[in-house]
Phi, psi and omega in degrees: 000125180294324184291338182262353186271131177274003185298129183298323183297326180290319177293322176299319179298318178297322177296315176299320181295318180296317177297319180296317181294322179293320176295328178296319178297317177297320181297329184271006174297130185095342177260317178266150173293161185299320182294326177291322176297322179296317179297317180297318179294321178296318179297319180288328175296320176296319178298322178295319178297323176295318181297323180274357179080019181270331181226152175277162174296152180292143177294154182306318179299320179294319179295322177296319179295318178298317180296321179295318178297321178296318179297320179294326180291344180278346183297310178300324178296320178296320181292329182273318192238000173093180190284325187296309181294322180298316179296322178298314179295320180297317179296318180295319179291321176297325177299323180282316182291329180298332180296340181284345181236032177288115181230336184234166177300323182294333176296317178296319180297317179297314180298322180294316179294320175296326177299318176300319180295319179295324177299314178296320181296323183290340182271359179290310182286334183206144179228052180286162179302318180295320180295320180292320178298318177297320179295320179295320177297320179292322176299317178299316180294320179297320177294323178297321176300313179298319182293317180291337178293333183241014182223142178261011180290171181289166179298320179295320180294319179295318178295320178297318178296321178295318180296323178295317177299317180296320179296319179292336182279339186299314179300320179295318179298318179297317180294318177297321180298322184278329192250334181293133181304137182272136175235160179294142182295133182293330185288346179269353182287130177080002178288150179293133183302137177083358183295336183253004184252346184105319176255152180217180181288349176251133182225107170264163188298330183276351186295309183292328177299321177291321181294321184289357174256010180250135177263013180297142179293134175261304178191172174242144177231121181256134181236156173289318176227153184289123177278161177298140182300323184285355179255001185271076176249106181266114183276131177240313182228145172246122184251116181255328187264136183223130180251013181097342178233324187226142173264138182239138174262120177296145181297118182285134180265148176297147177242159184293324181214155178285173176299147179297147182292148178282167178272161179095180184290157177211181178209158179271141173220159186231132179255131177220169179066030178242131183294146181279165175092357181234187177292139184264134175289118183224154173275146178267129001255134184237155175236130181280136177249006182246140177294152179086007178242124189238141179284147176238175175296161177066021177074019179267166180227145177241135185246134170246020183240123185273349181273201180287137183242128182257133179226161177242128187244126173235107187299330183281090183280137178280162174299139178225142182275122177287155178291325178199134178261354183301314178300333181278004177244357184291138176223139176280172175287165181098183181052058185294325182292317178293324179296318180294321178297317178296321180293328177293333180277350184296156179098349178259173178289158182300318180296319181292319178297317179297320180294322179294321178295316179296322179295323178298316179296323185282322188269333180270162188285061172274149179221156182261129179207148176270355179233069184285155175288166181292136183264354181087192184292319178268094188297315183292316177299313181299323180286314186289326190244345184245289187282318182052033179221131180179189180240196191302323180298321178296312184292317180293318180297317180295319181293318178298319180298315181295318179297317180293321177297332178274002179087015180258122176300131182210159180210156179262134181242132176245146181180222183225141179237129176073204183153186180258121183272126177253100189295328184295331181245008182051049186231138176258122180261117184248126179248173179297334178293348175271006177300142188207162175226140180214186189240144167233125179239157189266129170236126185303327183271346184238349185081213180279125183249131180278141175216133183243096181293336179298328181295339178287332184259318182228078181299335178294340177298332180263326187276330183281148169278172189303308184293325177295324181294314179296318180298322179294316180295324185266357182072033184247019185300314181295319181297317180292329180295333180269350185266058181296320181295322178295319179295320179298317178297320178296321178296318179297316179298317179295322179296317179295321178296319179295319178296320179298314181295320183290319187264337187243288185290338177268013181280087184262193184299317180295318178297323178294318179297318179295320180295316179294325179293320177292325184281317189245352185078197180283113178230153178288153178302326181294318180294322177294322179294317179295319179296316179297318179297318180296314182294316181295318180296316179299313181292325178294316178296319177296319179297314180295324179293315180294325180279003178061035177266346174253145179293141177285137177293126182247126176283144178298145177293151181303322182292331176289325177298326179298315180291327176297320178296320181296320179296319179296318181294320179295324177299319179292332180276002177093013178236070181296130182279351182086176181289137177047060181286152176279165179296320180298320180293321179297320179294318180296318178294326178295316178297323181289322182283315181224095182303331181292337180274355184299309181301317179295323179294322178294317178296321177298322179296315181296317179297321179297317180297318179298317182287325187275321189247334177283344178050064179292165178294163184300327182292335183263352182288320182298314176299322179296319179294323177296318178296320177299319181297321178295315180294324178296319178298322178296318178297316182296320178296320181293321180289328180278349180281185180296144184288132179225123178271158180293138181295140179277179180289143181285147178266000000 
């Protein structure tokens, strides 16, 4: 029982474990919901009180009740966010609650192993430099817990041993990172598209409002020259289906070729810091210049490349024939007032109808807000005729509804608009707060034409960069204007994060192949595999040797070599000593084989025992070895002389 043991090492282990668990809670900020973090902190506070002797451990019935309440609290989370996130939160809470009943060594071992699993789990949604540094610190602490569990050394000695092990592991980890074949992450298979990007194929009116209050990084876009802010519409999803509450994007199918390039000038741009496997934010009309990026219907692109992606953008898009316009005319039942208004606009050209709708938004008392009032069951009717307050999702949804009611094919597009321009690196930094929704309607002579009704009500929504937009909403414009040093620091941090994503976390299979090609030239896969195996094996053996995990080769002592020679010589003389003979047996066989060698063999035995077991000081070992060598020479001379058997009894 750990609680009953006075052993210093066990209390030290409990202290290391408590520190590790508290750091784990800090590490999981942003991964766990706030209420789960609060429960974990309360459990660890109770564990600290137990460690200090201020409180007793909770009785088993109370601990069972707490666990049951935690499980019940996970039900709403499961209904909202699915099984994967719910299981992650459950494991983290069990990790904290388990600390309240640590009684045996195996409890500490279980918590440590679960801690390793949680560290890996926390790196799935994000792999920033700060997150990785925190994970490495937690790995070090977990190893220290394991080491102190089996060592009675001081806390400083255990931590030092752990740091040495971690230091020896870094070269091997770097080599494995560079050479082990990269595969697509298993945890992204089967995930709902867009679940990790902020935008998804489903768009309800409140979704973009929540995103526009987040400063989380979405992606970076690098340009040769700065494009106009009002042209920076990055398309991610096209939503054609509407059920009166939510817009749905039909699953886009791959196409044989992308849309034809437009006429006129264009420029190259590069997208980075965007997760692979989903729809890629692109400007219309763009052509991908990077492998692993495939065109989809509706002018969208899908990326299987986690690194930087290069595209070519020509704003002048040519007319293109859609595969079907029927989905862009679909309307659900309901919203009778908006339907009647759209039908009154029918019979005119698409451009004229769009201008009349935009004029209505501009001239009537519509306002832009992130906290709109409830619109009722008929969302479009409630917004157009009652509340007249909303954000981009309201305006885009209402305009698409009116255009379709007038017989004009239209669709809602979600993506990102604008961003923060970093002039020193010619880079546009786009955050989730730049999420936006706009309209595309069909004109036979022009194809799909973009229209942004939000710009009629809140033109600053298009003209402002991200940080200016947040500052305006929060009333912090003057404060940010004076914070040049803060902005510079933020730009430097963002640049380092972008570099990290491009060179480290974005190092996928294609990037690995390009790096190996630059390093080694054109080589066959077999030669690369053999080279990687050789390097990894060499470094692993060196690592194990430095970490003292392999036994050191020990040469036999000189005095042992003397007895080995004696055993070999006796075997040749017809007196084999057998396997692993003792020194006494070798001396007895020597006397039987050559009686003249007996006295020298006895003296050799006594000198050997003194040197081997009396452990004399270093200054006395050399004279003893010289004396042993003299006696050994006497034994060898006697054994090499004429054979003489011991005299028998006289008659």
